[in-house]
C-alpha positions in Angstrom: -57.6 -236.7 -27.3 -56.8 -233.1 -27.4 -59.1 -230.3 -25.9 -60.7 -228.6 -28.8 -59.9 -225.4 -27.5 -56.0 -226.5 -27.7 -56.0 -227.6 -31.1 -55.0 -225.2 -33.7 -57.5 -226.2 -36.0 -60.2 -224.2 -34.2 -58.2 -221.5 -33.8 -59.7 -218.4 -34.9 -57.7 -214.8 -35.7 -58.6 -213.8 -31.8 -56.4 -216.6 -30.7 -52.9 -215.1 -31.8 -52.7 -211.4 -29.7 -50.3 -209.1 -27.8 -50.5 -208.1 -24.7 -48.8 -205.5 -22.3 -45.7 -206.7 -20.4 -46.6 -205.7 -16.7 -43.5 -204.5 -15.8 -42.4 -201.9 -18.4 -45.8 -201.9 -21.5 -44.3 -202.8 -24.1 -46.2 -205.6 -26.5 -45.6 -208.7 -26.0 -47.1 -211.5 -28.8 -48.8 -214.5 -28.1 -50.6 -218.0 -29.6 -53.2 -218.8 -27.7 -50.9 -222.3 -26.0 -48.0 -219.9 -25.0 -48.1 -220.5 -21.5 -45.4 -217.3 -21.2 -43.5 -215.3 -23.2 -40.0 -213.4 -22.8 -40.6 -209.3 -23.2 -38.4 -208.2 -25.5 -37.9 -205.1 -24.1 -37.2 -205.9 -20.0 -36.6 -209.7 -20.1 -39.6 -210.2 -17.6 -41.3 -213.9 -18.2 -44.9 -212.5 -19.1 -47.2 -215.1 -18.1 -50.2 -215.6 -21.0 -53.2 -213.7 -19.5 -56.0 -215.2 -21.2 -55.0 -219.0 -19.7 -58.5 -219.8 -18.1 -59.0 -223.1 -15.9 -62.6 -222.5 -15.7 -63.6 -225.8 -17.5 -61.1 -228.0 -15.0 -64.4 -227.5 -12.7 -66.6 -229.9 -14.7 -64.9 -231.6 -18.2 -64.2 -235.1 -17.4 -61.0 -235.0 -19.1 -59.7 -231.8 -17.0 -57.2 -234.2 -15.1 -55.1 -235.0 -17.9 -55.4 -231.8 -19.8 -54.0 -229.8 -16.9 -51.5 -232.6 -16.0 -50.1 -231.9 -19.6 -49.7 -228.5 -19.1 -46.1 -227.1 -18.2 -45.2 -227.3 -14.2 -44.3 -223.8 -14.4 -47.9 -223.1 -15.2 -49.7 -224.5 -12.5 -47.3 -223.2 -10.4 -47.4 -220.2 -11.7 -51.4 -219.1 -11.3 -51.1 -217.0 -8.7 -48.4 -215.0 -10.6 -50.6 -214.9 -13.4 -53.4 -213.0 -11.4 -51.1 -210.8 -9.9 -50.1 -209.6 -13.7 -53.5 -209.3 -14.7 -54.4 -207.0 -11.8 -50.5 -204.7 -12.6 -52.1 -204.2 -16.3 -55.5 -203.3 -15.2 -53.9 -200.7 -13.0 -51.7 -199.8 -15.6 -54.4 -199.2 -18.1 -56.6 -197.2 -15.3 -53.6 -194.9 -15.1 -53.0 -194.4 -18.2 -49.8 -191.9 -18.6 -49.5 -191.7 -14.9 -46.4 -192.9 -14.6 -46.0 -191.4 -11.3 -48.4 -193.6 -9.8 -47.9 -196.3 -12.0 -44.4 -196.5 -10.5 -45.6 -196.1 -7.1 -47.9 -198.6 -7.1 -45.2 -200.9 -8.5 -42.8 -200.2 -5.9 -45.2 -201.2 -3.2 -46.5 -204.0 -5.0 -42.6 -205.7 -4.8 -41.8 -204.9 -1.2 -45.4 -206.4 -0.5 -44.1 -209.6 -2.3 -41.2 -209.8 -0.3 -43.2 -208.7 3.3 -45.9 -211.1 2.1 -43.8 -214.8 1.3 -42.2 -213.9 4.9 -44.9 -213.0 7.1 -47.3 -216.2 5.3 -49.4 -213.7 4.1 -52.8 -214.7 1.2 -50.3 -213.6 -2.0 -53.4 -213.1 -4.1 -54.9 -210.8 -1.6 -51.7 -208.6 -0.6 -50.7 -208.1 -4.0 -53.9 -207.0 -5.8 -54.1 -205.0 -2.5 -50.7 -203.5 -3.7 -51.6 -202.7 -7.1 -54.8 -201.1 -6.5 -54.6 -199.7 -3.1 -54.5 -195.8 -4.4 -56.8 -196.8 -7.4 -59.1 -194.1 -5.8 -57.2 -191.0 -6.3 -58.2 -189.9 -9.8 -61.3 -189.9 -8.6 -60.3 -188.2 -5.4 -59.0 -185.3 -7.5 -61.9 -185.2 -9.8 -64.5 -185.0 -7.6 -62.7 -183.5 -4.4 -59.9 -181.4 -5.6 -57.7 -183.7 -2.9 -55.7 -186.7 -2.4 -56.9 -186.6 0.9 -57.0 -190.3 2.6 -60.3 -189.8 3.9 -61.4 -189.4 0.2 -59.1 -192.2 -1.6 -60.6 -194.6 1.0 -64.2 -193.8 -0.3 -63.6 -193.8 -4.0 -61.2 -196.6 -4.2 -63.2 -199.8 -2.9 -66.0 -199.4 -5.9 -63.6 -198.8 -8.7 -60.8 -202.0 -6.9 -64.4 -204.1 -7.4 -65.3 -203.2 -11.0 -61.7 -204.3 -11.9 -61.3 -207.2 -10.2 -64.9 -208.2 -11.0 -63.5 -208.0 -14.6 -60.7 -210.3 -14.6 -63.4 -212.9 -12.7 -61.6 -212.9 -9.2 -63.7 -214.5 -6.2 -66.1 -212.5 -4.1 -64.2 -213.1 -1.0 -61.3 -211.8 -2.3 -62.6 -208.9 -3.8 -64.2 -208.1 -0.6 -61.0 -208.2 1.6 -58.9 -205.8 -1.0 -61.3 -203.4 -1.0 -61.7 -203.6 3.0 -58.0 -202.9 2.9 -58.2 -200.2 0.0 -61.0 -198.6 1.8 -59.0 -198.0 5.1 -55.3 -198.3 4.2 -54.0 -195.5 5.6 -55.7 -195.9 9.0 -55.6 -199.5 10.8 -57.8 -200.8 13.1 -57.2 -202.0 16.3 -57.1 -205.6 15.2 -55.8 -206.2 11.7 -55.0 -208.8 9.3 -51.4 -210.2 8.0 -52.5 -209.0 4.4 -53.7 -205.6 5.6 -50.7 -205.1 8.0 -48.1 -206.5 4.6 -49.8 -203.7 2.5 -49.8 -201.1 5.4 -45.6 -202.2 5.4 -44.8 -201.6 2.1 -46.8 -198.8 1.1 -44.9 -197.0 4.3 -41.8 -197.9 3.2 -42.4 -196.4 -0.4 -44.2 -193.1 1.0 -40.8 -193.0 3.5 -38.6 -194.0 0.6 -40.2 -191.1 -1.5 -40.0 -188.7 1.4 -35.9 -189.2 2.7 -34.9 -188.7 -1.0 -35.6 -185.5 -0.7 -35.0 -184.9 2.8 -32.6 -187.6 4.7 -33.2 -188.5 8.5 -31.1 -188.0 11.1 -30.1 -191.4 12.2 -31.9 -191.4 15.4 -35.5 -189.7 13.9 -35.0 -193.0 11.2 -34.4 -195.4 14.4 -38.4 -194.3 16.5 -40.1 -194.8 12.6 -38.5 -198.2 12.4 -39.0 -198.8 15.9 -43.1 -197.1 16.4 -44.3 -196.9 12.7 -44.5 -200.8 10.8 -47.3 -203.6 11.9 -44.9 -206.6 11.1 -41.4 -207.6 11.8 -40.8 -208.5 8.3 -42.1 -204.8 7.4 -39.3 -203.1 9.8 -36.7 -205.3 9.1 -36.9 -204.5 5.2 -37.3 -200.8 6.0 -34.1 -200.7 8.1 -32.1 -202.3 5.2 -34.1 -199.9 2.5 -33.9 -196.5 4.3 -30.5 -197.1 6.2 -28.9 -196.3 3.1 -30.7 -192.4 2.8 -29.8 -191.6 6.2 -26.5 -188.8 5.3 -26.8 -188.5 2.1 
């Protein structure tokens, strides 16, 4: 027996579609039953953004159906969610390539640090891609990118985006909490917050030090006193030390 949703005899014109590569924004064509496609522009393996596991919660044939899917697809459900959030972020920022690039750089470091710190990668990656999502509204309403305005404006926008992606409520609540104070650590913080904070700090310092490289002594003080995780501190050291004395 084949699930009607996977039987091409029941497909409509919408079952062959195009989506954006989350890495470069290039158009990638999918057939409904493709698990992933390689972006012809940058080579990124793009997961099918319309794969939906919802029926598995009630379908009596779920075990057989899911068991027939490619193992890499089952293992890549977190990657699929990450790609969906990345696309939502890119669409929201539109032509603002500088802020898109910043979010993607933060996500890259968050992925590395989060795995080492054993955080919840779905929360971490959603927070990384969306941490500055309030900046447009902060500029529009207050003509400012100050942290307090980003903290106020970001969570409602992030909530709308994540609800539109079907994220579960607990994840949404935690991501919005992180975004709502991501520049201002509290006395006690979760691993997920610490990972996002450190990844964002690395990118901010990297951008700053490209223009004005620090002395070695100053960098050492920053590395010793500014980071919240051991993995973040080590990652920052390997990245930022290359900019000293340039």
